[in-house]
LOZA-707136 format. One record per residue (C-alpha): residue in three letters; x, z, y; residue number from 1. Coordinates in steps of 0.2 Angstrom, whole numbers. Example, Ala and Ser with C-alpha at 12.3 -4.5 7.8 and 13.67 -1.06 7.14 Angstrom:
! LOZA-707136
    aa      xx      zz      yy     i
   ALA      62      39     -22     1
   SER      68      36      -5     2
***
This chain:
! LOZA-707136
    aa      xx      zz      yy     i
   MET      64      38     -16     1
   ALA      58      21     -10     2
   LEU      53       6     -20     3
   PRO      66      -6     -26     4
   LYS      69     -19     -13     5
   ASP      62     -34     -23     6
   LYS      46     -24     -25     7
   ARG      43     -22      -6     8
   LEU      35     -34       6     9
   LYS      47     -36      20    10
   ARG      47     -53      29    11
   LYS      35     -56      44    12
   LYS      29     -72      36    13
   ASP      24     -63      20    14
   PHE      14     -51      30    15
   GLU       5     -64      40    16
   ARG       1     -74      25    17
   VAL      -7     -59      17    18
   PHE     -17     -54      33    19
   LYS     -23     -72      36    20
   LYS     -27     -78      18    21
   GLY     -29     -61       8    22
   ARG     -43     -52       2    23
   ALA     -48     -34       7    24
   VAL     -53     -18      -2    25
   LYS     -57      -2       6    26
   GLY     -55      15      -2    27
   ASN     -58      33       5    28
   PHE     -41      35      13    29
   LEU     -33      18      12    30
   PHE     -38       0      16    31
   ALA     -29     -14       6    32
   LYS     -26     -32      10    33
   TYR     -19     -42      -5    34
   MET     -15     -59     -11    35
   GLU      -8     -67     -27    36
   ASN      10     -70     -25    37
   GLY      15     -81     -40    38
   LEU      31     -70     -43    39
   GLY      26     -62     -59    40
   PHE      27     -44     -51    41
   PRO      18     -35     -37    42
   ARG      26     -31     -20    43
   PHE      19     -17     -10    44
   ALA      20     -13       9    45
   PHE      13       3      18    46
   ILE       7       3      36    47
   VAL       5      20      44    48
   SER       2      18      63    49
   SER       5      30      77    50
   LYS     -14      32      78    51
   VAL     -14      40      61    52
   ALA      -1      52      65    53
   LYS       9      55      82    54
   SER      24      62      73    55
   ALA      36      50      65    56
   VAL      40      64      52    57
   ALA      21      64      47    58
   ARG      21      45      46    59
   ASN      36      44      36    60
   ARG      30      57      24    61
   VAL      14      47      21    62
   ARG      24      32      17    63
   ARG      35      41       5    64
   VAL      20      49      -4    65
   LEU      12      32      -5    66
   SER      28      24     -12    67
   GLU      30      37     -25    68
   ILE      12      35     -30    69
   SER      13      16     -31    70
   ARG      29      16     -42    71
   PRO      20      17     -59    72
   TYR       9       3     -55    73
   LEU      24      -9     -53    74
   LYS      23     -14     -71    75
   THR       4     -13     -73    76
   THR      -3     -21     -58    77
   HIS      -6     -40     -58    78
   PRO       6     -50     -47    79
   ALA       1     -49     -29    80
   ASP       7     -44     -12    81
   ILE      -2     -28      -8    82
   VAL      -2     -20      10    83
   LEU      -9      -3      10    84
   ILE     -15       3      27    85
   ALA     -17      22      30    86
   ASP     -33      29      38    87
   LYS     -33      44      50    88
   ARG     -39      55      36    89
   THR     -23      50      25    90
   VAL     -12      63      33    91
   GLU     -24      78      27    92
   ALA     -26      70      10    93
   GLY     -16      77      -4    94
   PRO      -6      67     -16    95
   ALA     -19      69     -30    96
   GLN     -32      62     -18    97
   LEU     -21      47     -13    98
   LYS     -17      43     -31    99
   LYS     -35      42     -36   100
   ASP     -39      31     -20   101
   ILE     -24      19     -25   102
   GLU     -31      19     -43   103
   ASN     -48      15     -36   104
   ILE     -42       1     -25   105
   LEU     -31      -7     -38   106
   GLY     -46      -7     -50   107
   LYS     -56     -16     -38   108
   MET     -43     -29     -36   109
   SER     -42     -34     -54   110
***
């Protein structure tokens, strides 16, 4: 199940702001750009390019897994706009490895 709409980063202007002014953190399978948002809660976005997986089914699966892994952090993460960008190795990684990587990235952000 997808994240609630208010917890997702959707608008192009928000993405541009995060990519231009945000900070970066690298994990084993994911790369994150983030920036404080002043809303009181975090908003997530997931980018899985066609270079990561040619099949749309595989890309959407990675997005769904990342979305479910990120759900518990909606209440515990500091208020920021967070864009998680998948690496080529993300497709082969299991949910446990991705969860550990997201925990590591969010820990570096704090």
